[in-house]
Residue frames as a rotation matrix with the C-alpha (Angstrom) as fourth column:
MET 1
-0.136 -0.878 0.459 103.31
-0.825 -0.157 -0.543 109.04
0.549 -0.452 -0.703 97.64
ASP 2
-0.155 0.150 0.976 101.68
-0.779 0.590 -0.214 106.51
-0.608 -0.794 0.025 100.09
ASP 3
0.273 0.161 0.948 102.11
0.062 0.981 -0.185 102.99
-0.960 0.110 0.258 98.69
THR 4
0.982 -0.063 0.176 103.94
0.169 -0.105 -0.980 104.37
0.081 0.992 -0.093 95.66
ILE 5
0.199 -0.919 0.340 107.07
-0.416 -0.393 -0.820 105.93
0.887 0.022 -0.460 97.10
LEU 6
-0.616 -0.334 0.713 106.46
-0.768 0.055 -0.638 104.95
0.174 -0.941 -0.291 100.69
SER 7
-0.613 0.476 -0.631 105.04
0.411 0.874 0.259 101.82
0.675 -0.101 -0.731 102.18
PHE 8
-0.632 0.503 0.590 101.77
-0.736 -0.628 -0.253 102.78
0.243 -0.593 0.767 103.97
ASP 9
0.513 0.720 0.467 99.52
-0.785 0.614 -0.083 99.78
-0.346 -0.324 0.881 103.75
HIS 10
0.840 -0.155 -0.521 101.46
-0.234 0.762 -0.604 97.46
0.490 0.629 0.603 101.39
GLY 11
0.064 -0.902 -0.427 104.13
0.149 0.432 -0.890 95.32
0.987 -0.007 0.162 103.16
LEU 12
-0.543 -0.266 0.797 103.39
-0.678 -0.422 -0.602 96.51
0.496 -0.867 0.049 106.70
ASP 13
-0.576 0.382 -0.723 102.28
0.597 0.801 -0.053 94.19
0.559 -0.462 -0.689 109.50
LEU 14
-0.462 0.554 0.693 99.23
-0.520 -0.802 0.294 96.31
0.718 -0.225 0.658 110.50
ASP 15
0.482 0.672 -0.562 97.76
0.060 0.614 0.787 93.39
0.874 -0.413 0.256 112.43
ALA 16
-0.127 -0.639 -0.758 100.62
0.894 0.258 -0.367 93.61
0.430 -0.724 0.539 114.88
CYS 17
-0.875 -0.159 0.457 99.98
0.022 -0.957 -0.289 97.28
0.483 -0.243 0.841 115.30
TRP 18
0.033 0.986 0.164 96.28
-0.534 -0.121 0.837 96.61
0.845 -0.115 0.523 116.05
MET 19
0.426 0.038 -0.904 97.11
0.466 0.847 0.255 93.69
0.775 -0.530 0.343 118.34
ALA 20
-0.602 -0.738 -0.304 99.60
0.668 -0.257 -0.698 95.80
0.437 -0.624 0.648 120.49
ALA 21
-0.785 0.298 0.544 97.19
-0.368 -0.929 -0.023 98.73
0.499 -0.218 0.839 120.83
CYS 22
0.265 0.950 -0.168 94.24
-0.452 0.276 0.848 96.53
0.852 -0.149 0.503 121.73
VAL 23
0.102 -0.314 -0.944 96.25
0.698 0.698 -0.157 94.43
0.709 -0.643 0.291 124.31
THR 24
-0.800 -0.598 0.058 97.26
0.399 -0.600 -0.693 97.65
0.449 -0.531 0.718 125.93
HIS 25
-0.860 0.454 0.233 93.87
-0.499 -0.844 -0.196 99.32
0.108 -0.285 0.952 126.21
LEU 26
0.119 0.933 -0.339 91.18
-0.565 0.345 0.750 96.61
0.817 0.102 0.568 126.19
ALA 27
-0.625 -0.367 0.689 91.37
-0.776 0.192 -0.601 95.75
0.089 -0.910 -0.405 129.90
GLY 28
-0.225 0.548 0.806 90.05
-0.574 0.594 -0.564 92.33
-0.788 -0.589 0.180 130.89
MET 29
0.693 0.486 -0.532 89.81
-0.719 0.415 -0.557 90.89
-0.050 0.769 0.637 127.40
GLU 30
0.384 -0.493 0.781 91.18
-0.009 0.843 0.537 87.43
-0.923 -0.213 0.319 126.90
ALA 31
-0.566 -0.806 -0.173 93.57
-0.165 -0.095 0.982 86.68
-0.808 0.584 -0.079 124.03
GLY 32
-0.621 0.398 0.675 90.93
0.761 0.511 0.399 85.12
-0.186 0.762 -0.621 121.81
MET 33
0.501 0.835 -0.226 88.65
0.750 -0.550 -0.367 88.14
-0.431 0.014 -0.902 122.34
ILE 34
0.086 -0.587 -0.805 91.51
-0.142 -0.807 0.574 90.48
-0.986 0.065 -0.153 121.43
GLU 35
-0.862 -0.337 0.378 91.93
0.245 0.377 0.893 88.67
-0.443 0.863 -0.242 118.13
GLN 36
-0.129 0.882 0.454 88.26
0.990 0.141 0.007 88.98
-0.058 0.450 -0.891 117.53
ALA 37
0.494 0.261 -0.829 88.37
0.350 -0.933 -0.085 92.71
-0.796 -0.248 -0.552 118.36
VAL 38
-0.493 -0.717 -0.492 91.19
-0.243 -0.430 0.870 93.23
-0.835 0.548 0.037 115.72
MET 39
-0.806 0.217 0.551 89.17
0.573 0.523 0.631 91.30
-0.151 0.824 -0.546 113.14
THR 40
0.263 0.958 -0.119 86.12
0.927 -0.285 -0.245 93.32
-0.268 -0.046 -0.962 113.94
ILE 41
0.196 -0.314 -0.929 88.09
-0.008 -0.948 0.319 96.70
-0.981 -0.056 -0.188 113.74
LYS 42
-0.813 -0.576 -0.081 89.49
-0.069 -0.043 0.997 95.65
-0.578 0.816 -0.005 110.28
ARG 43
-0.486 0.709 0.511 86.04
0.871 0.438 0.221 94.74
-0.068 0.553 -0.830 109.05
GLN 44
0.499 0.645 -0.578 84.63
0.674 -0.708 -0.208 98.03
-0.544 -0.286 -0.789 110.24
ALA 45
-0.187 -0.660 -0.728 87.57
-0.127 -0.719 0.684 99.83
-0.974 0.220 0.050 108.61
LYS 46
-0.868 -0.162 0.470 86.98
0.397 0.344 0.851 98.14
-0.299 0.925 -0.234 105.34
GLU 47
0.055 0.967 0.249 83.28
0.998 -0.063 0.026 99.25
0.041 0.247 -0.968 105.34
TYR 48
0.434 0.030 -0.900 84.22
0.398 -0.903 0.162 102.73
-0.808 -0.429 -0.404 106.50
TRP 49
-0.358 -0.793 -0.493 86.73
-0.147 -0.473 0.869 103.28
-0.922 0.383 0.053 103.77
SER 50
-0.593 0.232 0.771 84.61
0.744 0.525 0.414 101.71
-0.309 0.819 -0.483 100.97
ASP 51
0.550 0.835 0.000 82.35
0.791 -0.521 -0.321 104.81
-0.268 0.177 -0.947 100.99
ALA 52
-0.028 -0.638 0.769 83.85
0.852 -0.418 -0.316 107.45
0.523 0.647 0.555 98.72
GLU 53
0.417 0.262 0.870 82.59
-0.060 -0.948 0.314 110.44
0.907 -0.183 -0.380 100.73
ARG 54
0.993 -0.091 0.076 83.67
-0.062 0.147 0.987 109.02
-0.101 -0.985 0.140 104.03
HIS 55
0.381 -0.896 0.227 86.99
0.914 0.402 0.054 108.24
-0.140 0.187 0.972 102.50
ARG 56
0.074 -0.316 0.946 87.38
0.487 -0.816 -0.310 111.91
0.870 0.484 0.093 101.31
THR 57
0.570 0.121 0.813 86.62
-0.462 -0.771 0.438 113.39
0.680 -0.625 -0.384 104.72
GLY 58
0.986 -0.168 -0.007 88.23
0.106 0.589 0.801 110.61
-0.131 -0.791 0.598 106.84
ARG 59
0.365 -0.920 0.143 91.62
0.908 0.318 -0.272 110.81
0.205 0.230 0.951 105.20
LEU 60
0.063 -0.302 0.951 91.80
0.035 -0.952 -0.305 114.52
0.997 0.053 -0.049 106.18
ASP 61
0.029 -0.102 0.994 91.61
-0.967 -0.254 0.002 113.51
0.252 -0.962 -0.106 109.87
LEU 62
-0.110 -0.054 -0.992 92.86
-0.220 0.975 -0.029 109.95
0.969 0.216 -0.119 110.30
PRO 63
-0.981 -0.187 -0.050 92.93
-0.010 0.307 -0.952 109.97
0.194 -0.933 -0.304 114.13
LYS 64
-0.410 0.901 0.138 89.13
-0.778 -0.267 -0.569 110.93
-0.476 -0.341 0.811 114.19
ALA 65
0.226 0.489 -0.842 88.34
-0.882 0.470 0.036 108.38
0.413 0.735 0.538 111.49
ARG 66
-0.516 -0.482 -0.708 90.17
-0.125 0.860 -0.494 105.64
0.847 -0.167 -0.504 113.30
LYS 67
-0.957 0.165 0.239 88.51
-0.253 -0.073 -0.965 106.51
-0.142 -0.984 0.111 116.55
GLU 68
-0.044 0.977 -0.207 85.09
-0.959 -0.100 -0.265 106.23
-0.280 0.187 0.942 114.89
ILE 69
0.096 0.020 -0.995 86.00
-0.595 0.803 -0.041 102.89
0.798 0.596 0.088 113.37
ILE 70
-0.829 -0.472 -0.302 87.19
-0.011 0.552 -0.834 101.50
0.560 -0.687 -0.463 116.70
GLU 71
-0.702 0.653 0.285 84.07
-0.587 -0.303 -0.751 102.78
-0.404 -0.694 0.596 118.47
ALA 72
0.226 0.788 -0.573 81.87
-0.953 0.301 0.039 101.05
0.203 0.537 0.819 115.91
ALA 73
-0.217 -0.369 -0.904 83.85
-0.269 0.913 -0.308 97.79
0.938 0.176 -0.297 116.50
LEU 74
-0.982 -0.188 -0.032 83.64
-0.014 0.234 -0.972 98.00
0.191 -0.954 -0.233 120.29
HIS 75
-0.421 0.894 0.152 80.01
-0.847 -0.328 -0.419 98.72
-0.325 -0.305 0.895 120.14
GLU 76
0.220 0.375 -0.901 79.46
-0.744 0.661 0.094 95.71
0.631 0.650 0.424 117.92
LEU 77
-0.400 -0.483 -0.779 81.42
0.106 0.820 -0.563 93.65
0.910 -0.308 -0.277 120.50
LYS 78
0.668 0.744 -0.016 79.40
0.153 -0.117 0.981 95.13
0.728 -0.658 -0.192 123.37
TYR 79
-0.304 -0.814 -0.496 82.60
0.818 0.044 -0.573 96.29
0.489 -0.580 0.652 125.08
PRO 80
0.430 0.729 -0.533 81.54
0.903 -0.352 0.247 98.64
-0.007 -0.587 -0.809 127.90
ASN 81
0.301 -0.413 -0.859 84.20
0.358 -0.787 0.503 101.33
-0.884 -0.459 -0.089 127.57
LEU 82
0.691 0.034 0.722 84.20
0.722 -0.083 -0.687 103.21
0.036 0.996 -0.082 124.30
LYS 83
0.919 -0.365 -0.150 86.51
-0.301 -0.895 0.328 105.88
-0.254 -0.257 -0.932 125.77
CYS 84
0.152 -0.914 0.376 89.46
0.015 0.383 0.924 103.68
-0.988 -0.135 0.072 125.13
ALA 85
0.664 0.100 0.741 88.91
0.689 0.303 -0.658 104.00
-0.290 0.948 0.132 121.37
ALA 86
0.925 -0.366 0.101 90.88
-0.291 -0.854 -0.431 107.23
0.244 0.369 -0.897 121.10
ARG 87
0.310 -0.851 0.423 93.86
-0.715 0.085 0.694 105.66
-0.627 -0.518 -0.582 122.97
ILE 88
0.228 -0.203 0.952 93.81
0.440 0.894 0.085 102.63
-0.868 0.400 0.293 120.66
ALA 89
0.886 0.106 0.451 93.69
0.461 -0.292 -0.838 104.90
0.042 0.951 -0.307 117.59
THR 90
0.757 -0.650 0.065 96.61
-0.653 -0.752 0.088 107.01
-0.009 -0.109 -0.994 118.93
ASP 91
0.088 -0.791 0.606 98.83
-0.467 0.505 0.726 103.95
-0.880 -0.347 -0.325 119.70
TYR 92
0.383 0.038 0.923 97.98
0.636 0.714 -0.293 102.22
-0.670 0.699 0.249 116.45
GLY 93
0.991 0.002 0.134 98.79
0.100 -0.673 -0.733 105.41
0.089 0.740 -0.667 114.49
ALA 94
0.522 -0.844 0.125 102.08
-0.801 -0.434 0.413 105.84
-0.294 -0.316 -0.902 116.25
ALA 95
0.080 -0.471 0.878 103.12
-0.069 0.876 0.477 102.17
-0.994 -0.099 0.037 115.72
ARG 96
0.650 0.264 0.713 102.13
0.652 0.288 -0.701 102.32
-0.390 0.921 0.015 112.09
ASP 97
0.965 -0.247 -0.094 104.04
-0.263 -0.868 -0.421 105.47
0.022 0.431 -0.902 111.45
LEU 98
0.242 -0.899 0.366 107.20
-0.662 0.123 0.739 103.87
-0.709 -0.421 -0.565 112.74
LEU 99
0.096 -0.178 0.979 106.89
0.350 0.927 0.134 101.13
-0.932 0.330 0.151 110.10
VAL 100
0.948 0.309 -0.068 106.56
0.075 -0.429 -0.900 103.51
-0.308 0.849 -0.430 107.13
THR 101
-0.040 -0.999 -0.006 109.65
0.143 -0.012 0.990 103.30
-0.989 0.039 0.144 104.89
LEU 102
-0.041 -0.080 -0.996 110.83
-0.876 -0.477 0.074 103.92
-0.481 0.875 -0.051 101.38
PHE 103
0.920 0.209 0.333 110.17
0.005 0.841 -0.541 101.38
-0.393 0.500 0.772 98.70
PRO 104
0.010 -0.975 0.220 113.56
0.377 0.208 0.903 100.15
-0.926 0.074 0.370 97.36
GLY 105
-0.612 -0.434 0.661 114.71
0.747 -0.045 0.663 102.13
-0.258 0.900 0.352 94.32
ALA 106
0.424 0.899 0.109 111.77
0.899 -0.403 -0.172 104.65
-0.110 0.170 -0.979 94.48
VAL 107
0.597 -0.286 -0.749 113.92
0.006 -0.933 0.361 107.81
-0.802 -0.220 -0.555 95.19
GLU 108
-0.439 -0.894 0.083 116.60
0.058 0.064 0.996 106.72
-0.896 0.443 0.024 92.77
THR 109
-0.263 0.449 0.854 114.00
0.942 0.310 0.128 106.23
-0.207 0.838 -0.504 90.01
ILE 110
0.810 0.579 -0.094 112.61
0.551 -0.806 -0.218 109.72
-0.202 0.125 -0.971 90.41
GLN 111
0.277 -0.768 -0.578 116.18
-0.180 -0.632 0.754 111.17
-0.944 -0.105 -0.314 90.46
GLN 112
-0.624 -0.568 0.536 116.96
0.399 0.359 0.844 109.39
-0.671 0.741 0.003 87.21
ILE 113
0.229 0.767 0.599 113.76
0.970 -0.128 -0.208 110.70
-0.083 0.629 -0.773 85.57
LYS 114
0.805 0.073 -0.589 114.74
0.183 -0.975 0.130 114.20
-0.564 -0.212 -0.798 86.62
THR 115
-0.188 -0.964 -0.188 118.15
0.033 -0.198 0.980 113.81
-0.982 0.178 0.069 85.01
MET 116
-0.422 0.149 0.894 116.30
0.861 0.376 0.343 113.18
-0.285 0.915 -0.287 81.71
GLY 117
-1.000 0.009 0.029 114.96
-0.003 -0.979 0.204 116.73
0.031 0.204 0.979 82.00
ILE 118
-0.354 0.927 -0.123 111.41
0.384 0.264 0.885 115.53
0.853 0.266 -0.449 82.75
PRO 119
-0.585 0.117 0.802 109.49
-0.634 -0.683 -0.363 117.66
0.505 -0.721 0.474 85.23
VAL 120
-0.463 0.394 -0.794 107.92
0.511 0.851 0.124 115.71
0.724 -0.349 -0.595 88.12
ALA 121
-0.357 0.450 0.819 105.16
-0.720 -0.690 0.065 116.80
0.595 -0.566 0.571 90.42
LEU 122
-0.936 0.089 -0.341 103.72
0.276 0.786 -0.553 115.06
0.219 -0.612 -0.760 93.54
ILE 123
-0.149 0.937 0.316 99.87
-0.722 -0.321 0.613 114.89
0.676 -0.137 0.724 94.14
THR 124
-0.820 -0.105 -0.562 99.06
0.278 0.786 -0.552 113.31
0.499 -0.610 -0.616 97.54
ASN 125
0.197 0.955 0.222 95.74
-0.029 -0.221 0.975 113.01
0.980 -0.199 -0.016 99.25
GLY 126
0.102 -0.087 -0.991 95.28
0.900 0.432 0.055 113.56
0.423 -0.898 0.123 102.96
ALA 127
0.917 0.205 -0.342 95.90
0.377 -0.724 0.578 116.09
-0.129 -0.659 -0.741 105.69
SER 128
0.729 -0.641 0.241 98.81
-0.286 -0.605 -0.743 118.57
0.622 0.472 -0.625 105.48
LEU 129
0.435 -0.525 0.732 100.59
-0.894 -0.158 0.419 117.80
-0.104 -0.837 -0.538 108.71
PRO 130
0.462 -0.274 0.843 101.14
-0.137 0.917 0.374 114.02
-0.876 -0.288 0.386 108.34
GLN 131
0.840 -0.198 0.504 101.96
0.542 0.306 -0.783 114.28
0.001 0.931 0.365 104.62
ARG 132
0.685 -0.639 0.351 104.51
-0.459 -0.752 -0.473 117.09
0.566 0.163 -0.808 105.21
GLU 133
0.462 -0.553 0.693 106.02
-0.736 0.196 0.648 115.15
-0.494 -0.810 -0.317 108.04
LYS 134
0.614 -0.207 0.762 106.63
0.335 0.942 -0.014 112.21
-0.715 0.264 0.648 105.66
ILE 135
0.868 -0.288 0.405 107.99
0.311 -0.321 -0.895 114.41
0.388 0.902 -0.189 102.94
ASN 136
0.565 -0.652 0.506 110.41
-0.737 -0.675 -0.046 115.91
0.372 -0.347 -0.861 105.39
LYS 137
0.542 -0.323 0.776 111.33
-0.506 0.611 0.608 112.69
-0.671 -0.722 0.168 107.13
PHE 138
0.444 -0.312 0.840 112.29
0.570 0.822 0.004 111.00
-0.691 0.477 0.543 103.88
ALA 139
-0.258 -0.630 -0.733 113.67
-0.035 -0.752 0.658 114.19
-0.966 0.195 0.171 102.19
LEU 140
-0.108 0.366 0.924 111.32
0.870 0.486 -0.090 113.94
-0.482 0.794 -0.371 99.25
GLY 141
0.552 0.514 -0.656 110.74
0.260 -0.854 -0.451 117.71
-0.792 0.078 -0.605 98.70
SER 142
-0.112 -0.700 -0.706 113.74
-0.509 -0.570 0.645 118.17
-0.854 0.431 -0.292 96.40
LEU 143
-0.626 -0.089 0.775 112.46
0.369 0.842 0.394 115.49
-0.687 0.533 -0.494 94.07
PHE 144
0.015 0.860 0.509 109.59
0.986 0.072 -0.150 117.50
-0.165 0.504 -0.847 92.75
GLU 145
-0.728 -0.144 0.670 108.94
0.415 -0.871 0.264 120.71
0.545 0.470 0.694 90.91
HIS 146
-0.384 0.670 0.635 105.62
-0.752 -0.626 0.206 121.03
0.536 -0.398 0.744 92.76
ILE 147
-0.913 0.138 -0.383 103.98
0.333 0.793 -0.511 119.32
0.233 -0.594 -0.770 95.60
PHE 148
-0.403 0.869 0.287 100.19
-0.662 -0.493 0.564 119.35
0.632 0.037 0.774 96.07
ILE 149
-0.966 0.148 -0.212 98.63
0.256 0.658 -0.708 118.04
0.035 -0.738 -0.674 99.27
GLU 150
-0.359 0.914 0.191 94.87
0.688 0.121 0.716 117.69
0.631 0.388 -0.672 99.25
GLU 151
0.348 0.513 -0.784 94.16
0.911 -0.383 0.154 119.72
-0.221 -0.768 -0.601 102.46
GLU 152
-0.446 -0.570 -0.690 96.45
0.388 -0.818 0.425 122.52
-0.806 -0.078 0.586 101.32
PHE 153
-0.992 0.009 0.129 95.10
0.122 -0.265 0.956 122.75
0.043 0.964 0.262 97.75
GLY 154
-0.508 0.861 0.014 91.52
-0.721 -0.416 -0.555 122.28
-0.472 -0.292 0.832 98.72
ILE 155
0.748 0.624 -0.225 90.80
-0.654 0.636 -0.410 119.32
-0.113 0.454 0.884 96.46
GLY 156
-0.268 -0.839 0.474 92.49
-0.634 0.524 0.569 116.07
-0.726 -0.148 -0.672 95.75
LYS 157
-0.862 -0.024 -0.506 92.43
-0.415 0.607 0.678 112.99
0.291 0.795 -0.533 93.52
PRO 158
-0.486 -0.255 0.836 90.30
0.770 0.326 0.548 112.00
-0.413 0.910 0.038 91.69
GLU 159
0.513 0.640 -0.572 88.89
0.285 -0.756 -0.589 115.57
-0.810 0.139 -0.570 91.08
PRO 160
0.539 -0.292 0.790 89.71
0.836 0.068 -0.545 116.51
0.106 0.954 0.280 87.43
ALA 161
0.932 -0.127 0.339 90.79
-0.090 -0.989 -0.120 120.05
0.351 0.081 -0.933 88.49
ILE 162
0.618 -0.768 0.165 93.92
-0.357 -0.087 0.930 118.87
-0.700 -0.634 -0.328 90.36
TYR 163
0.165 -0.587 0.793 95.28
0.696 0.638 0.328 116.95
-0.699 0.498 0.514 87.46
GLN 164
0.616 0.200 0.762 94.50
0.730 -0.507 -0.458 119.83
0.294 0.839 -0.458 85.09
HIS 165
0.952 -0.291 0.092 96.14
-0.302 -0.852 0.427 122.39
-0.046 -0.435 -0.899 87.44
VAL 166
0.302 -0.906 0.296 99.41
-0.006 0.308 0.951 120.35
-0.953 -0.290 0.088 87.61
MET 167
0.159 -0.260 0.953 99.55
0.944 0.322 -0.070 119.96
-0.288 0.911 0.296 83.84
ASP 168
0.889 0.224 0.400 99.04
0.342 -0.905 -0.254 123.64
0.305 0.363 -0.880 83.49
LEU 169
0.801 -0.598 0.038 101.99
-0.400 -0.487 0.777 124.31
-0.445 -0.637 -0.629 85.89
LEU 170
0.031 -0.839 0.544 104.29
0.184 0.539 0.822 121.79
-0.982 0.074 0.171 84.29
GLY 171
-0.084 -0.076 -0.994 103.36
-0.796 -0.595 0.113 122.99
-0.600 0.800 -0.010 80.78
THR 172
-0.940 -0.269 0.209 102.50
-0.133 0.855 0.502 119.49
-0.314 0.444 -0.840 79.56
ALA 173
-0.287 0.822 -0.491 99.70
-0.865 -0.003 0.502 118.26
0.411 0.569 0.712 77.31
PRO 174
0.447 0.551 0.705 97.48
-0.800 0.599 0.039 115.35
-0.401 -0.581 0.708 78.60
GLU 175
0.983 0.004 -0.181 98.80
-0.094 0.865 -0.492 112.85
0.154 0.501 0.851 76.09
GLU 176
0.118 -0.976 -0.182 102.46
0.047 0.188 -0.981 113.47
0.992 0.107 0.068 77.22
THR 177
-0.188 -0.124 0.974 101.62
-0.917 -0.334 -0.219 113.42
0.352 -0.934 -0.051 80.98
TRP 178
-0.304 0.061 -0.951 102.02
0.170 0.985 0.009 110.24
0.937 -0.159 -0.310 83.02
MET 179
0.248 0.383 0.890 100.06
-0.904 -0.238 0.354 109.76
0.348 -0.893 0.287 86.28
VAL 180
-0.237 -0.438 -0.867 101.73
-0.133 0.899 -0.417 107.11
0.962 0.016 -0.271 88.37
GLY 181
-0.500 0.025 0.865 100.49
-0.857 -0.153 -0.491 105.50
0.120 -0.988 0.098 91.52
ASP 182
-0.998 -0.059 0.035 98.95
-0.066 0.970 -0.233 102.58
-0.021 -0.235 -0.972 93.32
ASN 183
-0.343 0.939 0.020 95.23
0.012 0.026 -1.000 103.59
-0.939 -0.342 -0.020 93.38
TYR 184
-0.582 0.146 0.800 93.46
0.769 0.417 0.484 102.40
-0.263 0.897 -0.356 90.29
GLU 185
0.461 0.863 0.209 90.67
0.886 -0.432 -0.170 105.04
-0.057 0.264 -0.963 90.37
TRP 186
0.713 -0.191 -0.675 93.00
0.087 -0.931 0.355 107.98
-0.696 -0.312 -0.647 91.21
GLU 187
-0.141 -0.941 -0.309 95.90
-0.343 -0.246 0.907 107.12
-0.929 0.234 -0.287 88.98
VAL 188
-0.886 -0.104 0.451 94.23
0.342 0.509 0.790 105.36
-0.312 0.854 -0.416 86.01
ALA 189
-0.157 0.933 0.324 90.51
0.982 0.182 -0.048 105.75
-0.104 0.311 -0.945 85.69
ALA 190
0.602 0.455 -0.656 90.25
0.477 -0.864 -0.162 109.54
-0.641 -0.216 -0.737 86.51
PRO 191
-0.095 -0.664 -0.741 93.30
-0.279 -0.697 0.661 110.89
-0.955 0.270 -0.119 84.73
GLN 192
-0.818 -0.252 0.518 92.73
0.369 0.460 0.807 108.87
-0.442 0.851 -0.283 81.64
LYS 193
0.246 0.947 0.208 89.40
0.913 -0.155 -0.377 110.55
-0.324 0.282 -0.903 81.21
LEU 194
0.659 -0.057 -0.750 91.36
-0.092 -0.996 -0.005 113.73
-0.747 0.072 -0.661 80.70
GLY 195
0.919 -0.329 -0.219 93.66
-0.205 0.077 -0.976 112.09
0.338 0.941 0.003 78.10
MET 196
0.205 -0.871 0.447 96.52
-0.974 -0.138 0.178 111.41
-0.094 -0.472 -0.877 80.50
LYS 197
0.119 -0.248 -0.962 98.44
-0.349 0.896 -0.274 108.17
0.930 0.368 0.021 80.60
GLY 198
0.584 0.243 0.774 97.77
-0.806 0.066 0.588 106.22
0.091 -0.968 0.234 83.79
ILE 199
-0.162 -0.681 -0.714 100.49
-0.330 0.720 -0.611 103.93
0.930 0.136 -0.341 85.03
TRP 200
0.739 0.622 0.259 99.27
-0.488 0.228 0.842 101.67
0.465 -0.749 0.472 87.78
VAL 201
-0.538 -0.824 0.180 101.75
-0.719 0.337 -0.607 100.58
0.440 -0.456 -0.774 90.50
ASP 202
0.536 0.811 -0.234 99.96
-0.660 0.575 0.483 97.23
0.526 -0.105 0.844 90.99
HIS 203
-0.276 -0.735 0.620 101.83
-0.961 0.213 -0.175 95.69
-0.004 -0.644 -0.765 93.95
LYS 204
-0.095 0.363 0.927 99.56
-0.495 0.790 -0.360 92.67
-0.863 -0.494 0.104 94.05
GLY 205
-0.932 -0.361 -0.021 99.66
-0.181 0.415 0.892 91.90
-0.313 0.835 -0.452 90.38
VAL 206
-0.188 0.967 0.170 95.92
0.081 0.188 -0.979 92.28
-0.979 -0.171 -0.114 89.92
HIS 207
0.313 0.267 -0.912 96.15
-0.795 -0.451 -0.405 93.52
-0.519 0.852 0.071 86.41
GLY 208
-0.568 -0.461 -0.682 96.11
-0.763 0.605 0.227 90.65
0.308 0.649 -0.696 84.08
THR 209
-0.966 0.241 -0.097 93.85
0.260 0.885 -0.387 88.57
-0.008 -0.399 -0.917 86.38
GLN 210
-0.066 0.985 -0.162 90.67
0.692 -0.071 -0.719 90.68
-0.719 -0.160 -0.676 85.93
THR 211
-0.235 0.086 0.968 89.14
0.869 -0.427 0.249 92.85
0.435 0.900 0.026 83.32
LEU 212
-0.506 -0.009 -0.862 89.32
0.555 -0.768 -0.318 96.53
-0.660 -0.640 0.394 84.22
PRO 213
0.532 0.845 0.054 86.86
0.640 -0.360 -0.679 99.10
-0.554 0.395 -0.733 82.90
VAL 214
0.929 -0.347 -0.128 89.59
-0.355 -0.738 -0.574 101.39
0.105 0.579 -0.809 81.88
PRO 215
0.708 -0.699 -0.102 92.86
0.682 0.714 -0.157 99.60
0.183 0.042 0.982 81.02
PRO 216
0.602 -0.546 -0.583 95.96
0.039 -0.709 0.704 101.40
-0.798 -0.446 -0.405 82.37
TYR 217
0.746 -0.430 -0.509 98.48
-0.659 -0.366 -0.656 102.69
0.096 0.825 -0.557 79.89
ARG 218
-0.147 -0.743 -0.653 101.01
-0.274 0.665 -0.695 100.47
0.951 0.077 -0.301 81.64
SER 219
0.921 0.355 0.164 101.05
-0.271 0.276 0.922 98.34
0.282 -0.893 0.350 84.80
ILE 220
-0.151 -0.987 -0.053 104.15
-0.365 0.105 -0.925 98.00
0.919 -0.120 -0.376 87.01
ARG 221
0.465 0.192 -0.864 104.90
0.633 0.610 0.477 96.25
0.618 -0.769 0.162 90.32
ALA 222
0.386 -0.419 -0.822 107.29
0.723 -0.416 0.552 98.98
-0.573 -0.807 0.142 91.58
LEU 223
0.794 0.049 -0.606 108.64
-0.135 -0.958 -0.254 102.35
-0.593 0.283 -0.754 90.53
PRO 224
-0.255 -0.960 -0.112 111.98
-0.390 -0.004 0.921 101.13
-0.885 0.279 -0.374 89.13
GLU 225
-0.280 0.182 0.943 110.00
0.722 0.687 0.082 99.45
-0.633 0.703 -0.324 86.31
LEU 226
0.724 0.519 -0.455 109.22
0.165 -0.770 -0.616 102.88
-0.670 0.371 -0.643 85.00
LEU 227
0.025 -0.826 -0.563 112.71
-0.404 -0.524 0.750 103.53
-0.914 0.209 -0.347 83.62
PRO 228
-0.727 -0.340 0.596 112.59
0.378 0.527 0.761 101.02
-0.573 0.779 -0.255 80.68
LEU 229
0.284 0.906 0.314 109.35
0.838 -0.075 -0.540 102.77
-0.465 0.416 -0.781 79.52
PHE 230
0.529 -0.114 -0.841 111.26
-0.125 -0.991 0.056 105.92
-0.840 0.076 -0.538 78.58
């Protein structure tokens, strides 16, 4: 869902969200130091999310994960008041949520696929509340026969059991099942080990510029490019 149907990272001005939150809550910091704080937060975030286990637990509680990232950045900068980390995390999250929007043609593409009689399920990682809020806000529920949210189901991508469970419910064999999304590991590498066909929504056009350990079945830049593949 995130960065496949909805913009979540791709195309959003996240620096502006960080800047606004830091300007509000980092009292006494000059403009140059605010910019350094944002850069430090982003570097700490990259390190935090690069660890697979931290990623798994952190995405189930984004406010807590963001608070820990900001605290690490402020500690590195020797900023005296770490208590403001929670407020920065809250403001950043709220500003970011306002920017989330549908990718052009995403909903229409899924609707056209459904008119072909092809069953469609949604597998999305993360906590139940924020994912359900996005599903409801953008009226995505009716697009899918089944919706699986990591926190609700108990496991998420790239665990093999979630892909197998969805195939069992849809009544599809691996070789006739497509997994579509922007995360190479979750939507290509892991499902193709089960014999599924991974279609990578490669926003940045990385495929073709580097050798991948597991080539995707197809690589597209946006969901509407799926339709000619049928």
